[in-house]
N, CA, C and O atoms as a MOPAC input file, in Angstrom:
PM7 MOZYME 1SCF
protein

 N   -143.32400 1   118.77200 1   -34.75000 1
 C   -142.88400 1   119.92500 1   -35.47900 1
 C   -142.67000 1   121.06400 1   -34.47900 1
 O   -143.46400 1   121.24500 1   -33.55600 1
 N   -141.61500 1   121.81200 1   -34.66700 1
 C   -141.27200 1   122.91700 1   -33.77700 1
 C   -141.76300 1   124.22700 1   -34.39400 1
 O   -141.44500 1   124.54300 1   -35.54000 1
 N   -142.53700 1   124.97700 1   -33.62100 1
 C   -143.04600 1   126.27900 1   -34.04200 1
 C   -142.21700 1   127.35100 1   -33.34400 1
 O   -141.98300 1   127.28000 1   -32.13700 1
 N   -141.77900 1   128.33600 1   -34.10500 1
 C   -140.97000 1   129.42600 1   -33.55600 1
 C   -141.86900 1   130.64800 1   -33.36700 1
 O   -142.42500 1   131.18000 1   -34.32800 1
 N   -142.00200 1   131.07900 1   -32.11900 1
 C   -142.83800 1   132.22300 1   -31.77800 1
 C   -142.00200 1   133.46000 1   -31.45800 1
 O   -142.38000 1   134.26900 1   -30.61100 1
 N   -140.89600 1   133.59700 1   -32.12100 1
 C   -139.99200 1   134.71100 1   -31.86900 1
 C   -140.66000 1   136.05000 1   -32.18300 1
 O   -140.46900 1   137.02500 1   -31.45700 1
 N   -141.44100 1   136.09900 1   -33.26100 1
 C   -142.15100 1   137.33400 1   -33.61800 1
 C   -143.07300 1   137.80100 1   -32.49400 1
 O   -143.17600 1   138.99600 1   -32.21600 1
 N   -143.74000 1   136.84500 1   -31.85500 1
 C   -144.67500 1   137.16600 1   -30.78200 1
 C   -143.93600 1   137.82000 1   -29.61300 1
 O   -144.37300 1   138.84200 1   -29.08500 1
 N   -142.81600 1   137.22000 1   -29.22000 1
 C   -142.05500 1   137.78100 1   -28.09100 1
 C   -141.46100 1   139.13400 1   -28.45200 1
 O   -141.42700 1   140.03800 1   -27.61700 1
 N   -140.99900 1   139.27900 1   -29.67700 1
 C   -140.45200 1   140.56700 1   -30.10200 1
 C   -141.52900 1   141.64800 1   -30.06900 1
 O   -141.26700 1   142.77800 1   -29.65800 1
 N   -142.73400 1   141.30300 1   -30.49800 1
 C   -143.83700 1   142.27000 1   -30.47900 1
 C   -144.19900 1   142.64500 1   -29.04000 1
 O   -144.45100 1   143.81300 1   -28.74200 1
 N   -144.22200 1   141.64600 1   -28.14700 1
 C   -144.53500 1   141.92200 1   -26.73300 1
 C   -143.50600 1   142.85900 1   -26.10700 1
 O   -143.83800 1   143.66900 1   -25.24200 1
 N   -142.26200 1   142.74200 1   -26.55100 1
 C   -141.18400 1   143.57200 1   -25.99500 1
 C   -140.94200 1   144.83700 1   -26.82600 1
 O   -140.06400 1   145.64400 1   -26.52000 1
 N   -141.75200 1   144.98600 1   -27.89300 1
 C   -141.63400 1   146.14700 1   -28.79400 1
 C   -140.20700 1   146.31700 1   -29.30900 1
 O   -139.62600 1   147.40200 1   -29.26000 1
 N   -139.66300 1   145.20400 1   -29.80600 1
 C   -138.29400 1   145.19500 1   -30.30400 1
 C   -138.28000 1   144.83000 1   -31.77900 1
 O   -138.93600 1   143.88000 1   -32.20500 1
 N   -137.52400 1   145.59700 1   -32.55100 1
 C   -137.42100 1   145.34000 1   -33.99100 1
 C   -136.40600 1   144.22500 1   -34.25800 1
 O   -135.59300 1   143.88300 1   -33.39900 1
 N   -136.47500 1   143.68000 1   -35.45100 1
 C   -135.51200 1   142.65200 1   -35.85900 1
 C   -134.09300 1   143.20100 1   -35.84600 1
 O   -133.16600 1   142.53100 1   -35.39100 1
 N   -133.92600 1   144.41300 1   -36.34300 1
 C   -132.59900 1   145.02100 1   -36.37400 1
 C   -132.02500 1   145.16300 1   -34.96700 1
 O   -130.85600 1   144.86000 1   -34.73000 1
 N   -132.85600 1   145.62400 1   -34.04000 1
 C   -132.40100 1   145.81900 1   -32.66700 1
 C   -132.02100 1   144.48900 1   -32.01300 1
 O   -130.97700 1   144.38600 1   -31.36900 1
 N   -132.87300 1   143.47100 1   -32.18000 1
 C   -132.58000 1   142.16600 1   -31.58200 1
 C   -131.32300 1   141.56300 1   -32.18500 1
 O   -130.47000 1   141.05700 1   -31.45700 1
 N   -131.19800 1   141.61000 1   -33.50000 1
 C   -130.00900 1   141.05900 1   -34.16400 1
 C   -128.74200 1   141.72200 1   -33.63400 1
 O   -127.75000 1   141.04500 1   -33.36100 1
 N   -128.77500 1   143.04600 1   -33.48900 1
 C   -127.60700 1   143.76400 1   -32.96300 1
 C   -127.29800 1   143.35800 1   -31.53500 1
 O   -126.13300 1   143.16800 1   -31.18300 1
 N   -128.33100 1   143.22400 1   -30.70300 1
 C   -128.11700 1   142.91300 1   -29.28100 1
 C   -127.62000 1   141.49100 1   -29.05000 1
 O   -126.89100 1   141.23900 1   -28.09000 1
 N   -128.01100 1   140.55400 1   -29.92700 1
 C   -127.56700 1   139.16500 1   -29.71800 1
 C   -126.36600 1   138.80300 1   -30.57400 1
 O   -125.79400 1   137.72300 1   -30.42700 1
 N   -125.98200 1   139.70800 1   -31.46800 1
 C   -124.76100 1   139.49600 1   -32.23500 1
 C   -124.87500 1   138.53600 1   -33.39900 1
 O   -123.92600 1   137.81200 1   -33.70000 1
 N   -126.04000 1   138.51900 1   -34.06900 1
 C   -126.16200 1   137.72300 1   -35.29000 1
 C   -126.62900 1   138.64500 1   -36.41800 1
 O   -127.08800 1   139.76100 1   -36.17500 1
 N   -126.50600 1   138.16600 1   -37.63700 1
 C   -126.92600 1   138.99200 1   -38.77400 1
 C   -128.44700 1   139.03700 1   -38.84400 1
 O   -129.13700 1   138.16000 1   -38.32200 1
 N   -128.94600 1   140.06200 1   -39.49100 1
 C   -130.39700 1   140.18900 1   -39.67900 1
 C   -130.92200 1   139.03300 1   -40.51900 1
 O   -132.04000 1   138.56400 1   -40.30700 1
 N   -130.11300 1   138.57400 1   -41.47400 1
 C   -130.50600 1   137.43800 1   -42.31600 1
 C   -130.66700 1   136.17000 1   -41.47700 1
 O   -131.63800 1   135.43300 1   -41.65200 1
 N   -129.72600 1   135.91300 1   -40.57000 1
 C   -129.82500 1   134.72300 1   -39.71600 1
 C   -131.00500 1   134.82800 1   -38.75600 1
 O   -131.66700 1   133.82900 1   -38.47600 1
 N   -131.27300 1   136.02900 1   -38.25000 1
 C   -132.43200 1   136.21100 1   -37.38400 1
 C   -133.71700 1   135.94300 1   -38.15900 1
 O   -134.65300 1   135.34600 1   -37.62700 1
 N   -133.76200 1   136.37800 1   -39.39700 1
 C   -134.92800 1   136.13900 1   -40.24500 1
 C   -135.15600 1   134.64300 1   -40.44500 1
 O   -136.29500 1   134.17600 1   -40.41700 1
 N   -134.08200 1   133.90000 1   -40.64400 1
 C   -134.18400 1   132.44500 1   -40.79600 1
 C   -134.76900 1   131.82100 1   -39.52500 1
 O   -135.60700 1   130.92300 1   -39.60100 1
 N   -134.32800 1   132.29800 1   -38.36500 1
 C   -134.86800 1   131.79200 1   -37.09900 1
 C   -136.34900 1   132.13900 1   -36.95600 1
 O   -137.16100 1   131.29000 1   -36.58800 1
 N   -136.69200 1   133.38900 1   -37.25000 1
 C   -138.06600 1   133.85400 1   -37.07800 1
 C   -139.04900 1   133.10300 1   -37.96500 1
 O   -140.17700 1   132.84100 1   -37.55000 1
 N   -138.64300 1   132.76000 1   -39.16000 1
 C   -139.54300 1   132.08200 1   -40.09500 1
 C   -139.58700 1   130.57500 1   -39.88400 1
 O   -140.36300 1   129.87700 1   -40.53800 1
 N   -138.76400 1   130.07400 1   -38.98200 1
 C   -138.75000 1   128.63800 1   -38.71600 1
 C   -138.02800 1   127.83000 1   -39.77300 1
 O   -138.15400 1   126.60600 1   -39.81100 1
 N   -137.27100 1   128.49700 1   -40.63500 1
 C   -136.56800 1   127.79900 1   -41.71400 1
 C   -135.21500 1   127.24600 1   -41.27500 1
 O   -134.59100 1   126.47300 1   -42.00200 1
 N   -134.76400 1   127.64000 1   -40.09400 1
 C   -133.49200 1   127.14100 1   -39.58900 1
 C   -133.60700 1   125.68900 1   -39.17500 1
 O   -134.67100 1   125.23300 1   -38.75600 1
 N   -132.51400 1   124.97500 1   -39.29400 1
 C   -132.51500 1   123.56000 1   -38.91800 1
 C   -131.99000 1   123.35400 1   -37.50700 1
 O   -132.16100 1   122.28300 1   -36.92600 1
 N   -131.35000 1   124.38200 1   -36.95500 1
 C   -130.77900 1   124.26600 1   -35.61400 1
 C   -130.57200 1   125.66500 1   -35.04300 1
 O   -130.53700 1   126.65600 1   -35.77200 1
 N   -130.43800 1   125.71600 1   -33.73100 1
 C   -130.08000 1   126.96100 1   -33.06200 1
 C   -129.08200 1   126.61400 1   -31.96200 1
 O   -129.26300 1   125.64600 1   -31.22400 1
 N   -128.05600 1   127.40000 1   -31.86800 1
 C   -127.07500 1   127.17300 1   -30.81300 1
 C   -127.67200 1   127.58100 1   -29.47300 1
 O   -128.43000 1   128.54700 1   -29.38300 1
 N   -127.32100 1   126.83400 1   -28.44000 1
 C   -127.79500 1   127.18400 1   -27.10300 1
 C   -127.31100 1   128.57200 1   -26.70600 1
 O   -128.01900 1   129.29900 1   -26.01000 1
 N   -126.11700 1   128.94400 1   -27.14100 1
 C   -125.59700 1   130.27200 1   -26.79700 1
 C   -126.45800 1   131.37200 1   -27.43300 1
 O   -126.68600 1   132.41500 1   -26.82000 1
 N   -126.93200 1   131.13700 1   -28.65900 1
 C   -127.81400 1   132.10100 1   -29.31900 1
 C   -129.16900 1   132.14600 1   -28.62900 1
 O   -129.71200 1   133.22500 1   -28.39200 1
 N   -129.71600 1   130.98000 1   -28.30500 1
 C   -130.99200 1   130.91300 1   -27.60300 1
 C   -130.89300 1   131.60300 1   -26.24400 1
 O   -131.81900 1   132.29600 1   -25.82400 1
 N   -129.77700 1   131.41100 1   -25.56800 1
 C   -129.54500 1   132.05100 1   -24.28400 1
 C   -129.55600 1   133.57200 1   -24.41800 1
 O   -130.17200 1   134.26600 1   -23.61000 1
 N   -128.87900 1   134.08200 1   -25.43200 1
 C   -128.83600 1   135.53600 1   -25.65100 1
 C   -130.21500 1   136.08500 1   -25.97800 1
 O   -130.59700 1   137.14600 1   -25.48300 1
 N   -130.96900 1   135.36100 1   -26.81700 1
 C   -132.32300 1   135.80000 1   -27.16200 1
 C   -133.18300 1   135.88900 1   -25.90500 1
 O   -133.88700 1   136.87600 1   -25.69100 1
 N   -133.11800 1   134.85100 1   -25.08000 1
 C   -133.91100 1   134.83600 1   -23.84800 1
 C   -133.47700 1   135.94500 1   -22.89200 1
 O   -134.31100 1   136.55900 1   -22.22500 1
 N   -132.18500 1   136.19600 1   -22.82900 1
 C   -131.67400 1   137.25500 1   -21.96000 1
 C   -132.18600 1   138.61700 1   -22.41900 1
 O   -132.67700 1   139.40300 1   -21.60800 1
 N   -132.07100 1   138.89600 1   -23.70900 1
 C   -132.47100 1   140.19900 1   -24.24900 1
 C   -133.98900 1   140.39000 1   -24.18000 1
 O   -134.46100 1   141.47400 1   -23.83500 1
 N   -134.75300 1   139.34500 1   -24.50500 1
 C   -136.21800 1   139.45400 1   -24.51100 1
 C   -136.82900 1   139.16700 1   -23.14300 1
 O   -138.04300 1   139.27600 1   -22.96700 1
 N   -135.98700 1   138.80100 1   -22.17300 1
 C   -136.44300 1   138.48600 1   -20.81200 1
 C   -137.57200 1   137.45800 1   -20.84700 1
 O   -138.68600 1   137.70300 1   -20.38400 1
 N   -137.23600 1   136.29200 1   -21.41700 1
 C   -138.21900 1   135.22300 1   -21.54300 1
 C   -137.53100 1   133.87500 1   -21.34600 1
 O   -136.32700 1   133.80700 1   -21.10000 1
 N   -138.30100 1   132.82600 1   -21.45800 1
 C   -137.79700 1   131.46000 1   -21.37000 1
 C   -137.82500 1   130.82200 1   -22.75500 1
 O   -138.58100 1   131.27100 1   -23.61600 1
 N   -137.01200 1   129.77500 1   -22.99300 1
 C   -137.02400 1   129.10300 1   -24.29400 1
 C   -138.42400 1   128.64900 1   -24.71500 1
 O   -138.75700 1   128.68500 1   -25.89900 1
 N   -139.23500 1   128.22600 1   -23.75900 1
 C   -140.59800 1   127.78300 1   -24.06100 1
 C   -141.51100 1   128.90100 1   -24.53700 1
 O   -142.56200 1   128.63700 1   -25.12100 1
 N   -141.11900 1   130.15200 1   -24.29100 1
 C   -141.88800 1   131.28500 1   -24.80100 1
 C   -141.63600 1   131.48300 1   -26.28800 1
 O   -142.44100 1   132.10200 1   -26.98500 1
 N   -140.52400 1   130.95700 1   -26.76900 1
 C   -140.10300 1   131.15100 1   -28.15500 1
 C   -140.34200 1   129.90000 1   -29.00100 1
 O   -140.74700 1   129.99600 1   -30.16000 1
 N   -140.09000 1   128.73600 1   -28.42100 1
 C   -140.19400 1   127.46700 1   -29.15200 1
 C   -141.35500 1   126.64600 1   -28.61900 1
 O   -141.55300 1   126.53400 1   -27.40900 1
 N   -142.11800 1   126.07500 1   -29.53900 1
 C   -143.28900 1   125.29300 1   -29.16800 1
 C   -143.32400 1   124.02100 1   -30.00600 1
 O   -143.05000 1   124.05300 1   -31.20500 1
 N   -143.65700 1   122.91200 1   -29.37600 1
 C   -143.78600 1   121.64200 1   -30.09700 1
 C   -145.25600 1   121.39200 1   -30.40900 1
 O   -146.11400 1   121.50700 1   -29.53400 1
 N   -145.54000 1   121.04600 1   -31.66900 1
 C   -146.87600 1   120.64700 1   -32.07400 1
 C   -146.76900 1   119.33600 1   -32.82100 1
 O   -145.92200 1   119.17300 1   -33.69900 1
 N   -147.61400 1   118.42300 1   -32.47300 1
 C   -147.64700 1   117.13100 1   -33.14200 1
 C   -148.12700 1   117.33200 1   -34.57700 1
 O   -149.12000 1   118.01900 1   -34.81700 1
 N   -147.41500 1   116.72400 1   -35.52800 1
 C   -147.81300 1   116.83800 1   -36.93500 1
 C   -149.08500 1   116.04400 1   -37.17300 1
 O   -149.28600 1   114.97000 1   -36.60600 1
 N   -149.94100 1   116.59800 1   -38.02500 1
 C   -151.24500 1   115.96000 1   -38.29200 1
 C   -151.14700 1   114.93200 1   -39.37800 1
 O   -152.14700 1   114.30400 1   -39.72500 1

């Protein structure tokens, strides 16, 4: 199972959802879907922009946990 830690990185960078959505060029609704882990996929171009804006690596945002 993939855990999305986008909220954690946003908090570390003191960035709001509105600000991040504007900087990466997606809607606030789509960002919300990513943050809650309800999305089924993410484009590499979107992941790249998120990492660029938040100055992090994909592993800082996405985490794999074995299902129990």
